[in-house]
DRENDREN-696341 format. One record per residue (C-alpha): residue in one letter; x, y, z. Coordinates in steps of 0.2 Angstrom, whole numbers, plus 5000, padded with zeros to 4 digits. Example, Ala and Ser with C-alpha at 12.3 -4.5 7.8 and 13.67 -1.06 7.14 Angstrom:
// DRENDREN-696341
A506249785039/S506849955036/
// end
This chain:
// DRENDREN-696341
M499850654865/P498650704879/W497950574891/S496150524894/R495750474912/G495450294906/S497150284898/L497950364913/L497250234925/V497850094914/A499550164915/L499450194933/L498950014936/A500449954926/L501650064937/H502150154921/I501950334916/P502450374898/F503050544893/A503550614876/K505150684884/A505750644901/D507150704912/T508050634927/V508550754941/I509550714957/V509250804973/D510950854981/T510450944997/T509250905011/A508951085015/D507351175008/D508451305000/S508451384983/N510151434976/A511251414961/S512451294969/T511251154976/C509751064970/S508351044983/L506850934982/R505751094980/D507051154966/A506950994957/V505050994956/T505051174950/Y506251134937/L505250984930/N503651084931/I504351184916/P503551114900/A504750984892/A504751084876/T505551234884/R506451154899/P508251204899/A509751084901/S510051174918/H509151294929/G509651444939/N508951354955/G510451234955/C509551084946/A510151014930/R509650874918/E510650724924/G510050624909/E508550584898/A507350454907/T506550334895/T504850324903/A504550464916/N505150624923/I506150564938/I506750644954/T508050534964/L508350564982/P509950484987/Y509950415005/K510650535018/A510850525036/A509850685038/A508050715034/Y507550805018/V506550955025/I505051045019/D505051205029/A503551285037/G503751455030/K503851395012/G502251305011/P501851145001/I502851094985/D501651114970/I501750974957/D501051024941/T501650884930/S501950704930/I503450644940/V504150494949/I505050534965/H506150384970/G507250354985/E508850264985/E509050155000/S510550155012/T511950025010/A511749965028/K511349785032/V509549835036/P509249965022/A508350125026/S507450235014/P507750425013/F506450525023/V505650685022/W505250795037/V503650895034/K503751045044/A502551135033/S500651115036/Q500651015020/A502050935010/F501450914992/R499950994982/I499550894966/D498250974956/G498950984938/P499551134928/P498851304934/L497251354924/T497151544926/E496451604910/N494551594907/L494351564888/G492551624887/S490851634894/V489351524890/D488951534871/A487351454865/Q487951434847/L489551344851/D490251284868/M491151144876/D489951014884/P490051034903/A490450844904/S492050874895/D492551034904/T493650954917/G494351124924/T493051244931/I491451224922/G491351354909/D493151404908/R493451284893/H494951194900/T494951004898/S496050854900/T494950764888/V495750734871/L494150694862/P492950824870/Y491050854866/F490351014860/T488551084859/G487651224851/T486151284842/T485751344824/V484151374814/A482751264816/G482651104805/E483950974801/T485351084797/L487151014793/V488351064807/C490251064802/L491551074816/Y493351124814/A494851134825/K496551214823/G497951154835/P499251264844/A500651234832/T501051384821/D500851284805/A499251194811/K497751194799/N495951214803/L495351034799/L493650954800/I493450854816/N491650794815/T489850834807/V488050814813/L486350854808/S485450974821/D483750914828/P482150994823/V482351144835/G484151174829/A485051094844/W486550984841/S487950894850/L489450804844/R491150734849/S492750764841/S493350614831/V495150684830/P496250704846/F496650874852/D498450934855/T498950994871/G498851184872/I497651314865/N496551244851/V495351354841/V493651274837/S492451344823/V490751294818/V489951314801/T488151274798/G486851274784/G487951214770/A487651064758/T489250974763/C490750994775/A492451034767/A493950944774/E494851104779/L494051274784/L494851404772/P495051584776/A493751634763/V492451554774/T491751644789/P491251534803/D489651554813/R490551554829/I492451534835/I492951484853/K494651434861/V494851274871/S496351234882/V496851054883/Y498050994897/E498750834903/D498150744919/S499650734931/A500150564938/V501350574952/K502250434960/F503250414976/S504250264979/M505450204993/V505250375002/D504650395019/F503850545027/V503750615045/G502450755050/C501750825065/G501150705079/A502250565072/S502750435085/N503750275086/L505050335074/P506350215068/A508150225075/H508850315059/M507650455060/V507950475079/S509850485075/A509450625062/N508750725077/V506950725069/I505850785083/P504050805076/A502950945083/A501350915091/C499850945078/G498751055088/T496951085081/P496751065063/V496451225053/P494551235047/G494451185029/S496251125027/K496450975016/G497850845017/G499150855030/V500450775019/F499750755002/Y498350844993/T497850784976/N496550814962/E497650714950/T498350534951/L499450494966/E500350334968/L501250274984/E502350124983/S503450054997/V503150215007/A502850245026/V502050405032/R502050445050/G501050605056/G500150745048/S498650855052/A497150935042/D495350965044/K495050825031/G496350695027/G497650695041/I498850615029/I498050615012/Y496550715004/V495950664987/D494750784979/D493350754966/E494450704951/G495850624961/I496450444961/L497450364975/N498450204972/A499350154988/A500249984988/S501549925001/A501150075011/A501050115030/L499950265035/L500150305054/N499850445067/G498750555056/H497650685064/A496050755057/N494250795060/S493750675046/G494750535038/S496250535049/A497350435037/I496350465020/Y494950565015/M494150524997/E492850644990/R492350504978/N492750324974/G494450324966/L495450224978/L496550074976/L497350024993/S498249854994/R499649775005/A499549915018/L499549955036/I498350095043/A498650105061/E498550225076/N497750375067/R496950495079/D495450605082/A494350575067/A492750465067/E493650355054/A495350325048/V494850305029/M493350405023/I492550385006/A491250525007/S490250484992/G489650334982/S489950424965/L491450354954/V492950444947/S492950414928/G493750244924/F493250164940/S491850034944/S492250034962/S493550074975/N494549924980/I495349894997/E496249724999/N497649645010/V497649795022/T497749785041/F496849915051/H497149925070/G497250055084/N496350195075/D495250315084/G493450305077/Y493050165064/A494350095053/L493250135037/A491850235032/V491150185015/N489750225003/E489150134988/N490350054975/V491649984986/K492449804987/L493349755003/N494349595002/A495549505013/L495649635027/T496149625045/I495149755056/I495549745074/D495449855090/N494850015082/V494050125095/A492350165088/G492150005077/A492549915061/I491549985046/A490350125045/F489250095030/S488150225022/G487150255006/T485350255002/D485250084993/L486349965002/A484949845002/L484949844983/E486149754971/A486549924963/S487449974978/N488949874973/V489649844990/H490549684994/V491549615009/Y492549455007/N493849355016/S494049475030/V494249485049/V493049615055/S493249645073/G492149785080/I490449845077/C489749885060/S488550035058/G487350085044/V487049895038/P485549865028/A484149755035/A484649625023/W486049615011/P485549584993/T485949404987/A487149464974/N488149574986/A488049455001/P489649465012/K490549295012/F491949205020/N492249335034/M492449315053/A491449465059/N490549555073/S488749505074/S488249685071/C488849675053/Q487449555049/F488449445038/V487249305038/D487849195023/P488349025030/S490149045024/N490349185038/T490749155056/V490549265071/N492049315081/N492049205097/G493049335107/N494749235107/L495449335093/V497149415097/A498449315106/V499749385118/A501449395110/D502949325119/A504649425119/D505249305105/K503849365093/S502949205094/C501249175103/Y501749005110/E501049035128/D499349085122/T498348925117/A496749025112/G497049175102/M496849155083/L497949295078/C499749325083/P500249505082/R501949535074/D503049695077/F504549645068/D505449815069/D505149835088/D504450005086/G502849975097/V501749965082/T501049795076/D501349775058/F500149635055/Y499249485063/V499749305058/P498349175058/R498849025070/Y498748835070/L498048825087/P498948695098/T497148625103/L496848565086/V496648375084/P497948285073/G497248185058/V495748295055/D495848435042/P495948605051/A494648675040/D493448555047/Q493848605065/F493548775073/S495248825068/G494849005067/L495449085051/I496548955042/N495848875026/K494248965028/G494249085014/S493349084997/I493348924987/G492648904969/E491949084967/I492649214956/M491849374964/S492449324981/A494149254976/C495549294987/P497049404980/G498449294974/Q499649364987/D499449435005/Q499949595013/R501749535014/T501749474995/S501749295001/N500749174990/R499049124996/G498048964994/Q499348834998/A498048725004/G496848754990/R495848885000/C496549055007/D496549105025/I495449245031/G496249415034/A497649515027/I498949385031/E499149205024/F499949075035/Q501649025028/F502348855031/I504148835033/N505148725021/E505848555026/R507248635035/V507848805043/N509648855041/A510348925057/G512148945064/N513449075067/F515249105072/L515849025088/V517349105097/T517249035115/G515848975127/R514248935118/F513148975103/E511348995109/Q509749015100/T507849015103/F506848895092/A505649045090/A507049145082/D507349005070/L505548975065/V504849145064/E506049195051/G505349145035/S503749065041/D502349075053/E502548915062/E502648905081/L503548785092/Y502448645100/L503148565116/P502248435127/A501448495143/N502848505157/A504148505144/S505448565156/T505348395165/I504848275151/C506048335137/P507848285141/V509148415142/I510348325131/L509548305114/P509248125110/T509748055093/A508047975089/P506248035092/L505447995108/T503747925110/G502147945121/V501948105130/A503748155125/E503348125106/S503548315102/C505148345111/P506548405100/W507848275095/L509448265084/S509348185067/Q511148235064/A512348245079/P513848365080/S515548295080/K516548425089/G515348475103/V513648445112/V511948515109/K510748545124/L509048615127/T508848775138/A508048755155/D506348805148/R506648695133/K506148835121/G507948855115/Y509548765112/F511448795114/Y512948715106/Q514548705116/S516148635109/Y517248505118/S518748615115/D519348755104/F519448715086/H519648785069/G518348745056/F516548695056/D515348585065/T513548535059/F512048465067/R510148455064/I508748475076/E507048405073/V505648505081/T503748495081/T502748645077/T500848675079/A500748645060/S501848495058/R501048395072/L499448405062/N500248335046/D499148455037/Y498848395019/S499348565012/H501148535018/P502448405014/A502148255025/S503248275040/R502848275058/T504448385062/R505348535055/G507248525053/I508448655059/L510148635051/A511448725060/T513248755054/I514448825067/S516048905062/S517448915075/E518849045074/P519549045092/E521149145088/S520349275077/G519449365092/A517949405080/V516449395091/S514749375081/D513049435085/G512649255089/V513749235104/L513049275121/D513949355135/D512549335148/G512049155144/G510249205139/A509349145124/F509649275110/D508549315095/W509849355082/L508549395068/G508949555059/L507649685062/I506849755047/G505949925044/L504049955043/G503949995024/A505049845020/L504049735031/L502549765020/S503449755003/H504849625007/R506049745000/R507249745015/I508649615017/R508349495031/R509749425042/G509749265052/A508849105048/S508149085031/R507148955022/A508148835012/
// end
């Protein structure tokens, strides 16, 4: 049965796209070839574009049905060390039907997604089935209402299964009988609705019976006393027209990454595949979407896109009827004249748990060009998103937008460019909550309407967020990160930048418990910056249930401001590794950063105050926050490194077996004994050392150079956002 836009949206939000019949195809070549022996990505789409009713079990282009899918047409991209290529000479891949394109991760310790190298000026064009036949000119006696004509107005193509029709008849209240015959060869011409015309003979009605996909014949009969249930051949209609009903397409990409022109900071597996993105050059005037063009529904889940260039929408362009739902996505290095990452013609955007960073050239990274709404939407919603390092503004928005739990930092032109004629009115439906808005705002109203007042933000004064729940950025916003990924040395910055995959791009900013906070006083009652400063007791401004990393919010009863919620560590951290000879060495930051956001807290002059050999009881006075052992090892000794920021274990002699110890450390959060966390002034690091001196097996945790070593497994960008990668190293118990 054909989809209405509303039902399509419901299915989209449920991450489920039903089909009457669905097939699975597995791509078996990375080349953009078309031959009978291999199935390329382009071939797979071409195969599934064939209507299900006439789709063969195999196709001459090398693709075949691998099995019937239960819910959706699926294209599977197995992980390969090489890039799947979309060649420049072949243009974009046209998707005319609903498809899920899903990647299978590698089996490495740090899994990677399959990736597509876009050499063409565009990768995918998603605009539904081709509608080439014009089914008639405007007819006063019987025509499809323009509001139902979702193709080109006047061509009588629609994706609406219950379309409206209009017409005229003789003056007076005349009975109008409307009939429709579906595309099936045995279809009957059945009554679909009736109405009385108005005094001048005009009428309008909506079909009460869903239309079938394909060409339907619609007839009108007027002037009778009654309407028969079926239009018989002996009755001559006043007018007959043809109407084409097609399905809206919903296309989903999952666990697949993309590389286009201008991409930088590529992950190691892409570099190893000899992916060398070209420079973008000047965008072609009028070009739309450097990687994706859609006038249908496009969903991105656990996808990272680097690069792409177009006049509008360096990475993604969404046309008048399009919908974009991007979750756990990263959009980087797009180039455009407008909307370097995303360009939306209308409000049909759902953007969550995403990173929008280092997009170039345009006046804004995300542009919503109009305040008008796509059918089924009451507003565009952007939440749990980090914007940083973009040329221009992070966002340019009109009416009907809700921004919630964003972190907007260090964008060249500013934070948000507001526009629209009625932002001072409640009807503008613009809302900003629980966000870090660093950088200027433009186009703000003289006064925000009370119902739409931005709340619980830390923002630049130019944004004029005057509700008392807001605070003004005091300038000490971003801390300087240390090599160990903590911000221990910076005592003022309220956000710690984290680049977990070491690609030179900050993945998100973690709110900090500053070391200057006073113990015994609720941090929310001090100028603690962002922690526990979010919405409380309000429905409209409520924080999302999870943050950009899918970590739970509101552990203290109130959420934190920004895209990231501070995560406490559990009562202990598990650490440890194999020991062959010498010593096992580790930084405290490596232990604490994995699985939490806590930072080590040491007393001033720790290198002289804290003893090298860890004591077996807590110290007092100025040495109160020095590390100590609550469980001592039996086969070796644990000492602090010279700077006291790490520790090492050294065995008394070679041994087979295990040794265990537990170190208690103070963190910037534990020292406050915050009521939102189990009452404890320290965090325990439980280390189990496995010694196999005769095996010769050297582990990652054993150092040859004697320096402190961060043995955390590094994770990929897309995984960082969606928590779909397997982490190595310390984990919360």
